[in-house]
Phi, psi and omega in degrees: 000164172261157180253144177321132169095339178293168172252131177238138176242126174259133187227145177230153180238132168232155182222150180150180186282137181292165344287140172263125173257148180233133171231111182266138182244141178233121188045039174087353174263137176301129181275112182312131168075002184269079182240022166248181181287344171249143176247108182261115181259114181262139176048068180301148175235176182303332178284350172277348177295149175134192185267143185230143171213169175222147177248123180251131182227147176220183174302337191263357179151195189227136177233136178248128180288164169288163184273124170254131186264137179243130179245116172258118178281132173270121176292150181300145174222130185282126179249343175211144183216144175297145178285155176305152185208169179237133179231150181275133178319128181093346178275168178247152182217154170241129174258140190221159174218147175242135179221147166256166176137162181303133177282164348288140178265138172241140178246147173217117174270144177231156180234121182050038178089351180252132179303138182259124176309129176078358181270074186235038176238170178292351182229147177237122174262125178253103189271138170049060195297142175262163171306328177298350181273000178291145174152184179260118183251150178217156178228144174249139180234125182230161169204179181307337176279344183155198183212148182231134183251134186279168167283189184269130173257113173272123175253128172244141180252123178269126176265128175304146181294139175215146180276130183252339180225119185277148178293140177250145175290162180209189181227144183238147175265131178253000000 
């Protein structure tokens, strides 16, 4: 497949008495101005995906080529990401990403720049968070056409108040 923005050239070789005329078709529709033995598609887009063939003619007859299928792959693009958040120690939270692009899409979550083992889904569940869960999370979404790196989701963990030293009774002189 080609990646969005690539230039693709489809080529046919024909022999016979000149002049030879070429008529290129995309999904059965005549491609305007495509009258050479090569069809050059500059900066392909998703709409350029499909079946291509060419009809070749001279005074002696007509020949129809086999179909060439063009698949245009869309690199991933992140469309939604969880906002930075604060979570109370012991609570659970899910970070999520939504992305577009040609399937299959692969996901890899990282914390403070280090990949998290097994965190390869569109959502990352942080269960019963401990203070160590605090940090900057990112996710990379990739496919055969490229990779998109998310912005940073900062997770802050709020530790509930607890008394570490109890007040002691005393005496006062009046």
